[in-house]
N, C-alpha and C positions, 0 to 999 in steps of 0.2 A: 858255878856260873862262869861262862866263857868271857874273856876280855873282849873289848870292842874290836880288837885287831884279829881275833880268831873266830869271830861269830860265823857259824856255818849252819846251813839247813839242808835237809835232804828233800828230794822231790818224790820220794816213794819208789823210784826206780833205781835207787842206789846211787844216783848222781848227787854230788854234794856241791853246794854253792858257797864259796868263801866270799861273803859280803864285804864291801868296802867299809873300813873304819870311818869315823867322822872326819878325821884328818885326811885320809885317802880320798874320800868323797869331795872334800873342799878343794884338794889339790887337783883332782880330775876336772871338776867343774870350772875352776880357775883357768886351767889349761884350755878347755873348750871355749870359754869366753874370750880369753886373750887371742886365741887363734882366729875366731870369727871376727872380733872387733878389729884386730890388726889388719887382716886381709881386706875387710870392708874399707878401712881408712886408706890403705895403700891403693886400693882400687879408685877411691874418690880422688886421690891425689894424682892419679894417671889420667883421669877423665879430661882435663883441659887439653891433653895431647891427643885425645881421640883413641886412647889405648885402654885395654883391659889388663888385668894381672896375667891372664893367659897370653895375650899378645906380647907383653913385656918379657915373659919367661921364654917364649919362642925366640924373640929378638936376642935375648941374652945368650941362649944356647947356640944360635947360629953365629953370633958375633964372636963367640969363643971357640968355634969349631974351625978345623983346618979348612982353608979356602972359603970360610963362611958358608959352609954347606954341610948338611947331614942327610943321611937316608931317612925317609919318612918314618920307617919302622923304628929307627933309633931315636928319632925326635919324639915319637909317641911314647916310647919307653921312658925317656928322660923327663918328659913333662907329665907323666902319669895320665895320659889320655888314651882313649881307644883310638885305633887307626881311623875309624869312621869320624869320630869327633874332631880329631886333628885335621882330617881332610877338609871338613867344613870350615874349620878355623883358618887353615891355609888359604882356602878359596876366598874368604873375606879379606885376608891380609894381602893376597894377590891383587884384589880389586883396588886396594888402597896403595898399591905399588911398593909394598914393603918387602915382599918375597916373590920368588917365582919357583916354579917346579921345573926340574930337568930330568930327562930320562937317565937311567943308570946304564952305562955302557956294558957292564959285566953281567947284568941281570935284566932281562927284558921286562920283567914284572916290577922291578924296583924303580923308585922315584927318589930324587933328591929335593929337599927344600933348600933354596939358596937365598941368602940375604942380598937384596938389591942395594945399589948405591943409595937410593932414597931410604931404604931400611936402615943402612949404616948411619946415614945422616940423622935419622930420627933417633936411633939408639944413642948417638953421641950427644944429642940435644937433651934427651929425656933422662939419661942416666944420672947426671948430677942432681936433678930434682928428685929422682927416686931415692938416691942415697940420702939426701937431706930428709926425705920423708921417713925412711927407715931409722935414721938417727933420732929424729924428733919424736917418733912414736914407739921406739923400742930401745935402741942402743944407749942413748943418753939418759934414759930413765933408770938404768941399773948400773951398779958399779962395775969396774973392770973385773974385780974378784968374783962378783955374782955372775958375770958373763962366762968366766972360766968354769965356774961350778955348774952353771946351766948347761953349757956344752958338754961337760963331762957326764952330767946326769942323762942327757938326751942321746949321747952316742950309742949306748947299748940298745936303746929303743930303736934308733935308726938301723943299726946293724941287724937286729931281730926282724924288723919289718922288711928290710931289703932281702933277707934270706927267705922270708915267707913269700915275698913277691916272686922270687926266682923259682919257686916250686912249680 
């Protein structure tokens, strides 16, 4: 009899499925639930400022970029959004006065997303509240040692997924 961690089945075509053990299944489902619930809560905590998680992520990227500007294609890649979805997002944020688009001098087809002064002011006002939310709903709920272990455990997953994305 196979152990729970090595349980496999074939599909008749020679493909074998290595099913998750009970512990692997619990870990996977806990990860999914934490991811969903945490993002939901962080989004709720941004609502009083009229921002979504996507808005905040764009503001962070632009606030940390040289001259507070990024090529739209780089911003799309950084935020894991399609160019089309990012374009719609930037349009909404332009209407709110948070960002503006500028032509790229070296590439007629290229555009920059640029953080406006209003966007910078919004970022500096919201960031302390967002950090407090991250602390309250994640950081302060686990020990420093657990955070180190968590990061160490997730780094190979991040590296693998970045490599897959680059293909």
